[in-house]
C-alpha positions as CSV (number, residue, x, y, z in Angstrom):
1,M,0.1,0.0,0.3
2,P,1.5,3.2,-1.3
3,T,2.4,5.8,1.7
4,L,2.8,9.6,2.1
5,K,6.6,9.1,1.7
6,D,6.0,7.1,-1.5
7,I,3.7,10.2,-3.2
8,A,6.9,12.7,-1.4
9,K,9.5,10.5,-3.5
10,L,7.3,10.2,-6.8
11,A,6.4,14.1,-6.7
12,H,10.3,15.0,-5.3
13,V,8.9,17.3,-2.2
14,D,9.0,16.5,1.5
15,I,6.3,14.4,3.4
16,S,5.0,17.4,5.3
17,T,4.2,19.7,1.8
18,V,2.3,16.1,0.9
19,S,0.0,16.3,3.7
20,R,-0.7,19.9,3.7
21,A,-1.2,19.2,-0.1
22,L,-3.6,16.7,0.8
23,N,-5.2,19.0,3.3
24,D,-5.5,21.7,0.6
25,S,-3.3,24.2,3.0
26,P,-3.6,27.4,1.2
27,Y,0.2,27.6,1.8
28,V,1.0,25.0,-1.2
29,H,1.6,26.0,-4.8
30,P,-1.1,25.3,-7.3
31,N,1.7,23.7,-9.1
32,T,2.6,21.5,-6.7
33,K,-0.4,20.5,-5.4
34,K,-1.2,19.3,-8.7
35,R,1.8,17.6,-9.1
36,I,1.1,15.9,-5.5
37,L,-2.5,14.8,-7.1
38,E,-0.8,13.3,-9.6
39,A,1.1,11.3,-7.6
40,A,-0.8,10.4,-5.8
41,N,-4.0,9.0,-8.7
42,E,-0.8,7.1,-9.9
43,L,-0.4,5.2,-6.7
44,K,-4.1,4.7,-6.2
45,Y,-3.2,6.4,-2.7
46,H,-7.1,6.3,-1.5
47,S,-8.1,7.9,-4.2
48,N,-11.3,8.1,-2.7
49,S,-9.8,9.9,0.4
50,T,-8.0,12.3,-1.1
51,K,-10.7,13.8,-3.9
52,E,-12.8,13.9,-1.0
53,V,-9.9,15.9,0.7
54,F,-9.4,18.2,-2.1
55,T,-13.5,18.8,-2.6
56,T,-14.2,19.3,1.2
57,G,-10.8,20.5,2.4
58,K,-11.7,17.9,5.4
59,V,-9.6,14.6,6.3
60,H,-12.9,14.2,8.6
61,A,-10.4,13.4,11.9
62,V,-9.8,15.3,15.2
63,G,-6.5,15.1,17.3
64,I,-6.4,15.3,21.0
65,I,-3.5,15.3,22.9
66,I,-3.8,14.7,26.8
67,P,-1.1,14.4,29.0
68,N,-1.1,10.6,30.0
69,A,-4.0,7.8,29.6
70,K,-3.7,6.7,33.4
71,L,-6.6,8.2,35.0
72,N,-10.5,8.4,34.4
73,I,-10.7,12.1,33.6
74,F,-9.3,11.7,30.8
75,M,-10.2,8.5,29.2
76,D,-13.6,9.3,30.3
77,F,-13.2,12.5,28.2
78,I,-11.8,10.6,25.4
79,Q,-14.8,8.1,25.6
80,Q,-17.2,11.0,24.6
81,A,-15.3,12.2,22.6
82,E,-15.4,9.2,20.1
83,L,-18.9,9.0,20.4
84,Q,-19.8,12.4,19.4
85,A,-16.9,12.1,16.6
86,D,-18.3,8.7,15.4
87,A,-21.6,10.6,15.3
88,V,-20.5,12.9,12.5
89,N,-18.6,10.5,10.4
90,Y,-15.4,11.8,12.4
91,D,-12.2,9.9,13.5
92,V,-10.5,10.3,16.7
93,I,-6.6,10.6,16.9
94,V,-5.1,10.3,20.3
95,C,-1.5,11.5,21.4
96,L,0.3,11.5,25.0
97,S,2.3,14.2,25.9
98,N,3.0,13.2,29.5
99,D,3.2,16.3,30.2
100,D,6.5,17.2,28.4
101,G,6.2,20.5,26.7
102,E,9.0,19.3,24.1
103,K,7.1,16.3,23.1
104,E,4.0,18.5,23.0
105,K,5.5,20.5,20.5
106,R,6.1,17.7,18.3
107,L,3.0,16.1,18.1
108,L,1.3,19.6,17.0
109,Q,3.4,20.1,14.5
110,K,2.6,17.1,13.4
111,M,-1.0,17.3,13.3
112,R,-0.9,21.1,11.9
113,A,0.5,19.1,9.1
114,G,-2.9,18.4,7.7
115,L,-3.5,15.4,9.7
116,V,-6.5,16.5,11.2
117,D,-9.3,19.2,11.1
118,G,-9.1,20.3,14.5
119,I,-7.2,20.0,17.7
120,I,-8.6,19.7,21.6
121,I,-5.6,19.4,24.0
122,A,-5.0,19.4,27.8
123,S,-1.8,21.8,27.7
124,T,1.3,22.0,29.2
125,G,1.3,25.5,28.9
126,D,4.5,25.4,27.3
127,N,3.4,26.2,23.7
128,N,0.9,28.9,23.4
129,S,2.2,30.5,21.1
130,L,2.9,27.5,18.7
131,L,-1.5,26.7,19.9
132,E,-2.4,30.5,18.4
133,D,-0.3,30.2,15.4
134,I,-2.1,26.8,14.7
135,N,-5.1,28.4,15.4
136,S,-4.7,31.7,13.1
137,S,-4.3,29.3,10.3
138,G,-7.3,27.6,10.1
139,T,-7.1,24.8,13.0
140,P,-9.4,25.6,15.5
141,I,-8.0,24.8,19.1
142,V,-10.1,24.1,22.3
143,Q,-8.0,23.4,25.0
144,I,-9.6,21.3,27.9
145,F,-9.4,21.2,31.9
146,R,-6.6,23.4,31.7
147,E,-7.4,26.9,30.2
148,V,-3.5,27.9,29.6
149,D,-4.0,30.5,27.3
150,Q,-6.9,33.3,27.5
151,N,-6.7,33.7,23.8
152,L,-8.0,30.5,22.6
153,D,-11.4,28.7,23.1
154,S,-11.6,26.7,26.1
155,I,-14.3,23.9,27.8
156,S,-14.0,25.4,31.1
157,I,-15.5,23.8,34.7
158,D,-16.8,25.1,37.4
159,Y,-13.5,25.0,40.1
160,S,-15.1,27.0,42.4
161,K,-18.4,25.3,43.5
162,S,-16.5,22.0,43.2
163,V,-14.5,23.6,46.0
164,E,-17.5,25.3,47.8
165,T,-18.9,21.8,47.8
166,A,-15.7,19.8,49.3
167,F,-15.1,22.3,51.6
168,N,-18.7,22.5,53.2
169,V,-18.7,19.0,53.0
170,L,-15.5,19.1,56.1
171,I,-17.0,22.1,57.3
172,E,-19.9,19.5,58.5
173,K,-17.2,17.4,59.6
174,D,-16.1,19.6,62.2
175,C,-12.8,19.9,60.7
176,K,-11.1,23.0,61.9
177,Q,-7.7,23.0,60.1
178,I,-8.3,22.5,56.4
179,G,-5.6,22.5,53.9
180,L,-4.4,22.8,49.9
181,V,-2.7,21.1,48.1
182,N,-2.9,22.7,44.9
183,G,-1.4,23.3,41.0
184,P,0.7,25.7,39.6
185,I,-1.5,29.1,40.0
186,C,-0.4,30.3,36.6
187,D,-3.0,27.9,34.9
188,I,-6.3,29.2,35.5
189,S,-7.6,26.2,36.8
190,Y,-5.2,26.0,39.8
191,K,-5.5,29.7,40.4
192,N,-9.3,29.3,40.5
193,K,-9.3,26.7,42.6
194,S,-7.0,28.3,45.0
195,E,-9.0,31.9,45.1
196,A,-12.3,29.8,46.3
197,Y,-10.4,27.8,48.5
198,Q,-8.7,31.2,50.3
199,R,-12.1,33.0,50.2
200,L,-14.4,29.9,51.9
201,A,-11.6,29.7,54.7
202,T,-11.7,33.4,55.1
203,N,-15.7,33.1,55.5
204,Y,-15.2,30.3,58.3
205,D,-12.3,32.1,60.2
206,L,-10.3,29.1,59.4
207,P,-6.0,29.4,58.7
208,I,-4.9,29.3,55.2
209,I,-3.0,26.5,55.0
210,V,-1.9,26.2,50.8
211,Q,0.8,24.6,49.2
212,N,1.4,25.3,45.5
213,T,3.9,23.3,42.8
214,K,6.0,25.8,41.0
215,D,4.5,24.6,37.8
216,Y,3.7,21.5,35.7
217,P,5.5,18.7,37.1
218,K,6.6,15.5,35.3
219,S,4.8,13.5,38.6
220,F,2.0,15.4,40.4
221,V,1.9,12.1,42.2
222,N,5.4,12.9,43.5
223,A,4.4,16.5,44.2
224,G,1.3,15.8,46.0
225,Y,3.4,13.9,48.6
226,N,6.2,16.4,48.5
227,L,3.5,18.9,49.5
228,A,1.7,17.3,51.8
229,K,5.0,16.9,53.6
230,K,5.2,20.5,53.7
231,L,2.0,21.2,54.9
232,L,2.4,18.5,57.7
233,K,5.3,20.4,58.5
234,A,4.2,23.9,58.9
235,S,0.6,22.3,60.2
236,P,0.7,19.9,62.7
237,N,-2.8,19.8,63.5
238,I,-4.8,20.1,60.2
239,D,-7.4,17.3,59.8
240,A,-8.3,17.8,56.3
241,I,-6.4,18.2,52.3
242,L,-7.9,19.1,49.3
243,T,-6.1,18.0,46.4
244,A,-6.5,20.1,43.3
245,N,-6.5,16.3,41.2
246,D,-6.3,13.1,41.5
247,P,-2.6,12.4,40.9
248,E,-1.7,15.1,44.0
249,A,-4.6,13.1,46.5
250,L,-2.9,9.5,45.3
251,G,0.7,11.1,46.5
252,V,-1.3,12.9,49.5
253,T,-2.8,9.3,50.8
254,K,0.9,7.5,49.9
255,Y,2.5,9.8,52.1
256,L,-0.1,9.8,54.6
257,N,0.0,5.9,55.0
258,D,4.0,5.9,55.5
259,Q,3.6,8.6,58.1
260,N,1.1,5.6,59.3
261,I,-1.3,9.0,59.7
262,P,-5.1,7.0,59.4
263,I,-7.7,8.5,56.5
264,P,-9.9,9.8,57.0
265,E,-10.0,8.8,60.8
266,K,-6.9,11.6,61.4
267,I,-6.6,13.6,58.0
268,K,-9.7,13.5,55.1
269,V,-8.5,14.0,52.3
270,I,-10.8,15.3,49.1
271,S,-9.7,14.7,45.3
272,L,-11.3,17.5,43.6
273,A,-11.1,15.8,40.4
274,G,-13.6,13.1,39.9
275,S,-11.7,10.0,39.3
276,T,-13.1,6.8,40.3
277,L,-9.7,5.8,39.7
278,V,-8.2,6.8,43.0
279,I,-11.6,5.6,45.6
280,Y,-10.5,2.5,44.1
281,C,-6.6,2.5,44.3
282,Q,-7.0,3.8,48.0
283,S,-10.1,1.4,49.1
284,K,-11.9,4.5,49.4
285,S,-9.8,5.7,52.3
286,V,-10.2,9.3,49.6
287,L,-13.4,11.3,48.8
288,Q,-14.1,12.3,45.8
289,F,-16.3,14.9,43.9
290,S,-17.2,15.1,40.2
291,Q,-16.4,18.7,38.7
């Protein structure tokens, strides 16, 4: 079966130019497009698909870039995206960035070469300029879960409401010192959680006990572990901990278990991310709320 590489060789262009041409990109010279199409037809490279691309300008595929596939919050989204895409005859291409800015950059560059019609991303925040460039060139970008660039469209969650719900549960449990293990406040979602937490703590006249990561850590689990250690050192009488996401909750509970601190008898832990995986892994020792 012929490939893009075969077409590129026959048309004397590089593979990225073939991808752009098959996606009817305006950045490919008309004569070059014609030569590439002729090469594709000669090699019988998915002639029906090629014809459709030139007719509609669409490849009928959406790219999704997520940090990892370990947590339900991402997998649940992908399953729903697949259902919605299939209903309108679109395919979904899923890639993992591992929260690595350089890898995310490579994935974005490959997707912009004509592999997809649009990109959905939970971004690291390291490639905002590239995201805006791709968006302005005609490939729409939508952010999910992390609104790292306010110049791009995003699907947001009411993080303040999730913090309020969790906080009120802990107040009902008569918790007096509630801490927050948070992510980097450069991310609007973590900033919203921090602001909601501080507002609620002030309203209830409770001490503000917060530990944030400075940036996106390579492992939120490890970050949760280390921040829990700092939290307990600063406030040894803490009786509840909110975590901004599920991996941090896993790290927090691991630290508490290592210190032989019983959960929830001694310290209650609530993850704000809503993944059932946290409850499963910790034998129901962690409360969680759906966002």
